[in-house]
Backbone as CSV, one residue per row, in Angstrom:
resi,resn,N_x,N_y,N_z,CA_x,CA_y,CA_z,C_x,C_y,C_z
1,MET,-26.914,-24.076,30.383,-27.060,-23.565,29.037,-27.069,-22.041,29.015
2,GLN,-27.505,-21.430,30.073,-27.573,-19.977,30.130,-26.182,-19.366,29.983
3,GLY,-25.177,-19.950,30.638,-23.822,-19.428,30.592,-23.238,-19.470,29.196
4,ARG,-23.653,-20.459,28.431,-23.150,-20.593,27.070,-23.697,-19.478,26.178
5,ASN,-24.952,-19.104,26.350,-25.550,-18.041,25.539,-24.903,-16.693,25.828
6,THR,-24.631,-16.414,27.080,-24.017,-15.123,27.407,-22.603,-15.041,26.853
7,SER,-21.874,-16.158,26.850,-20.522,-16.110,26.286,-20.581,-15.923,24.774
8,GLN,-21.573,-16.505,24.107,-21.717,-16.313,22.671,-22.120,-14.878,22.351
9,GLU,-22.967,-14.297,23.196,-23.371,-12.917,22.972,-22.197,-11.967,23.163
10,SER,-21.386,-12.212,24.179,-20.244,-11.335,24.389,-19.214,-11.503,23.268
11,LEU,-19.115,-12.718,22.734,-18.218,-12.934,21.607,-18.722,-12.188,20.381
12,ALA,-20.029,-12.189,20.167,-20.607,-11.477,19.025,-20.391,-9.974,19.156
13,GLN,-20.351,-9.466,20.361,-20.116,-8.039,20.550,-18.662,-7.674,20.280
14,ARG,-17.739,-8.614,20.512,-16.319,-8.326,20.301,-15.886,-8.488,18.855
15,ILE,-16.652,-9.216,18.051,-16.301,-9.406,16.643,-16.594,-8.108,15.904
16,PRO,-15.622,-7.570,15.181,-15.848,-6.305,14.483,-16.830,-6.456,13.328
17,ASP,-17.434,-5.356,12.987,-18.416,-5.329,11.919,-17.712,-5.499,10.580
18,ALA,-18.167,-6.433,9.778,-17.538,-6.705,8.481,-17.779,-5.581,7.477
19,LYS,-18.733,-4.693,7.770,-19.016,-3.588,6.855,-18.044,-2.427,7.039
20,ASP,-17.254,-2.478,8.058,-16.274,-1.419,8.313,-15.244,-1.419,7.192
21,PRO,-15.086,-0.307,6.458,-14.173,-0.302,5.303,-12.713,-0.490,5.689
22,LEU,-12.346,-0.156,6.909,-10.953,-0.333,7.314,-10.619,-1.789,7.606
23,LEU,-11.627,-2.613,7.861,-11.379,-4.015,8.171,-11.396,-4.904,6.937
24,ARG,-11.887,-4.396,5.836,-11.870,-5.164,4.599,-10.509,-5.003,3.940
25,ARG,-9.920,-6.075,3.511,-8.611,-6.021,2.877,-8.781,-6.207,1.375
26,ARG,-8.258,-5.263,0.630,-8.320,-5.445,-0.813,-7.018,-6.063,-1.302
27,LYS,-7.067,-6.588,-2.503,-5.882,-7.208,-3.075,-4.879,-6.127,-3.446
28,LEU,-3.619,-6.523,-3.456,-2.573,-5.580,-3.841,-2.666,-5.290,-5.335
29,SER,-2.412,-4.053,-5.710,-2.428,-3.694,-7.126,-1.192,-4.267,-7.807
30,TRP,-1.161,-4.198,-9.122,-0.031,-4.758,-9.859,1.256,-4.010,-9.541
31,ARG,1.160,-2.743,-9.196,2.363,-1.981,-8.843,2.974,-2.499,-7.541
32,TRP,2.120,-2.784,-6.564,2.637,-3.313,-5.307,3.172,-4.718,-5.485
33,ARG,2.525,-5.510,-6.316,3.031,-6.858,-6.586,4.389,-6.795,-7.276
34,LEU,4.528,-5.868,-8.208,5.816,-5.683,-8.883,6.881,-5.231,-7.884
35,PHE,6.514,-4.358,-6.962,7.427,-3.921,-5.909,7.905,-5.109,-5.076
36,VAL,6.989,-5.983,-4.700,7.349,-7.145,-3.898,8.286,-8.064,-4.674
37,VAL,7.966,-8.341,-5.925,8.806,-9.225,-6.732,10.196,-8.626,-6.923
38,PHE,10.266,-7.344,-7.224,11.555,-6.693,-7.446,12.417,-6.698,-6.188
39,THR,11.830,-6.372,-5.052,12.622,-6.334,-3.821,13.067,-7.732,-3.392
40,VAL,12.232,-8.730,-3.599,12.627,-10.100,-3.251,13.756,-10.567,-4.162
41,ALA,13.658,-10.258,-5.461,14.724,-10.645,-6.387,16.030,-9.933,-6.049
42,LEU,15.945,-8.659,-5.744,17.145,-7.902,-5.389,17.771,-8.436,-4.098
43,ALA,16.967,-8.734,-3.118,17.486,-9.286,-1.865,18.065,-10.672,-2.086
44,GLY,17.463,-11.454,-2.962,17.987,-12.779,-3.253,19.364,-12.718,-3.896
45,VAL,19.536,-11.806,-4.829,20.847,-11.647,-5.472,21.887,-11.189,-4.463
46,ALA,21.519,-10.200,-3.660,22.458,-9.706,-2.646,22.764,-10.789,-1.608
47,GLY,21.769,-11.510,-1.172,21.976,-12.588,-0.212,22.831,-13.701,-0.777
48,GLY,22.649,-14.001,-2.055,23.477,-15.017,-2.695,24.934,-14.596,-2.777
49,ALA,25.171,-13.333,-3.102,26.545,-12.830,-3.167,27.191,-12.840,-1.782
50,ILE,26.446,-12.427,-0.787,26.981,-12.421,0.576,27.224,-13.847,1.057
51,GLY,26.309,-14.754,0.777,26.480,-16.146,1.177,27.682,-16.794,0.519
52,ALA,27.904,-16.508,-0.758,29.075,-17.058,-1.453,30.357,-16.477,-0.882
53,ALA,30.347,-15.184,-0.577,31.547,-14.555,-0.010,31.856,-15.118,1.373
54,VAL,30.851,-15.326,2.183,31.065,-15.895,3.511,31.584,-17.330,3.400
55,ALA,31.060,-18.098,2.435,31.530,-19.472,2.246,32.990,-19.487,1.795
56,ARG,33.368,-18.551,0.921,34.764,-18.477,0.478,35.686,-18.062,1.612
57,LEU,35.229,-17.154,2.458,36.062,-16.701,3.575,36.178,-17.746,4.680
58,GLY,35.205,-18.628,4.759,35.176,-19.605,5.836,36.130,-20.769,5.663
59,CYS,36.618,-20.981,4.467,37.533,-22.107,4.249,38.668,-21.667,3.327
60,GLU,39.810,-22.358,3.458,40.972,-21.983,2.647,40.876,-22.543,1.240
61,GLU,40.518,-23.806,1.110,40.389,-24.433,-0.204,38.940,-24.850,-0.390
62,CYS,38.134,-23.914,-0.812,36.701,-24.180,-0.943,36.420,-24.901,-2.255
63,SER,35.490,-25.814,-2.165,35.024,-26.479,-3.377,33.790,-25.739,-3.891
64,ALA,33.466,-25.987,-5.129,32.315,-25.311,-5.735,31.003,-25.628,-5.019
65,PRO,30.775,-26.868,-4.576,29.508,-27.140,-3.874,29.349,-26.361,-2.568
66,SER,30.439,-26.148,-1.839,30.307,-25.411,-0.582,29.993,-23.933,-0.844
67,VAL,30.582,-23.365,-1.892,30.274,-21.980,-2.251,28.835,-21.877,-2.754
68,ALA,28.425,-22.858,-3.545,27.049,-22.864,-4.052,26.045,-23.022,-2.911
69,LEU,26.388,-23.854,-1.937,25.497,-24.022,-0.790,25.397,-22.729,0.012
70,GLY,26.517,-22.053,0.218,26.485,-20.768,0.917,25.666,-19.736,0.174
71,ALA,25.836,-19.720,-1.158,25.058,-18.777,-1.971,23.567,-19.102,-1.923
72,ALA,23.238,-20.381,-1.997,21.825,-20.777,-1.979,21.176,-20.450,-0.633
73,LEU,21.893,-20.731,0.452,21.335,-20.410,1.765,21.177,-18.904,1.954
74,GLY,22.176,-18.142,1.529,22.063,-16.688,1.626,20.915,-16.151,0.800
75,MET,20.763,-16.712,-0.395,19.679,-16.285,-1.282,18.316,-16.607,-0.678
76,ALA,18.195,-17.805,-0.108,16.909,-18.222,0.457,16.537,-17.379,1.677
77,PHE,17.487,-17.212,2.591,17.180,-16.444,3.800,16.886,-14.976,3.483
78,ALA,17.676,-14.392,2.611,17.446,-12.987,2.256,16.127,-12.822,1.505
79,GLY,15.828,-13.736,0.588,14.580,-13.648,-0.170,13.352,-13.801,0.695
80,ILE,13.394,-14.760,1.615,12.244,-14.976,2.504,12.055,-13.780,3.432
81,GLY,13.145,-13.295,3.984,13.044,-12.136,4.872,12.515,-10.910,4.160
82,MET,13.011,-10.665,2.964,12.546,-9.502,2.209,11.108,-9.687,1.745
83,ALA,10.702,-10.898,1.445,9.309,-11.130,1.051,8.362,-10.762,2.188
84,ILE,8.715,-11.156,3.392,7.879,-10.821,4.552,7.806,-9.306,4.724
85,LEU,8.951,-8.653,4.684,8.961,-7.197,4.862,8.226,-6.468,3.739
86,ALA,8.447,-6.891,2.497,7.828,-6.197,1.364,6.306,-6.325,1.390
87,VAL,5.809,-7.494,1.741,4.355,-7.674,1.811,3.767,-6.841,2.946
88,LEU,4.442,-6.805,4.085,3.954,-5.980,5.191,3.945,-4.499,4.830
89,VAL,4.988,-4.035,4.152,5.041,-2.633,3.737,3.941,-2.337,2.730
90,ALA,3.768,-3.205,1.755,2.739,-2.978,0.737,1.343,-2.958,1.355
91,ARG,1.062,-3.894,2.248,-0.261,-3.919,2.877,-0.491,-2.695,3.756
92,SER,0.554,-2.245,4.444,0.362,-1.072,5.298,0.093,0.169,4.464
93,PHE,0.763,0.300,3.319,0.483,1.447,2.462,-0.911,1.382,1.870
94,VAL,-1.381,0.198,1.496,-2.738,0.060,0.966,-3.763,0.411,2.041
95,GLU,-3.549,-0.058,3.264,-4.464,0.284,4.355,-4.428,1.776,4.659
96,TRP,-3.253,2.377,4.569,-3.130,3.811,4.803,-3.890,4.596,3.735
97,GLU,-3.769,4.164,2.479,-4.525,4.818,1.396,-6.020,4.691,1.621
98,ASP,-6.462,3.501,2.051,-7.893,3.283,2.326,-8.384,4.168,3.466
99,SER,-7.578,4.297,4.511,-8.008,5.118,5.639,-8.062,6.591,5.260
100,ARG,-7.183,7.009,4.377,-7.229,8.413,3.913,-8.482,8.650,3.078
101,GLN,-8.867,7.679,2.269,-10.074,7.817,1.450,-11.323,7.824,2.316
102,CYS,-11.318,7.033,3.395,-12.489,6.975,4.288,-12.644,8.231,5.107
103,SER,-11.515,8.846,5.484,-11.591,10.017,6.349,-11.767,11.321,5.577
104,SER,-11.503,11.311,4.274,-11.675,12.549,3.500,-13.164,12.796,3.231
105,PRO,-13.584,14.064,3.282,-15.011,14.351,3.087,-15.470,14.221,1.674
């Protein structure tokens, strides 16, 4: 039982303090949320156009479903990728703003 207590104590020492302002995450403001929505929509439109163009170039006599499938796949992949990037960028800027506020006198 002694070994278990020491491992719990060392784990408690490695867990960061929840009162540290840099470790608390605040919600994104409406401006950052709007940024994320706008960039995802823009990437989705661009991805859909690229997907449709690739589907048209890939076959000589393309049917509408194959072009629509290419557009949908392009839209989905571009939208998901941009959503990940936009959220990471927004969170990093919010954390950067918080760290500047904490370090200013």
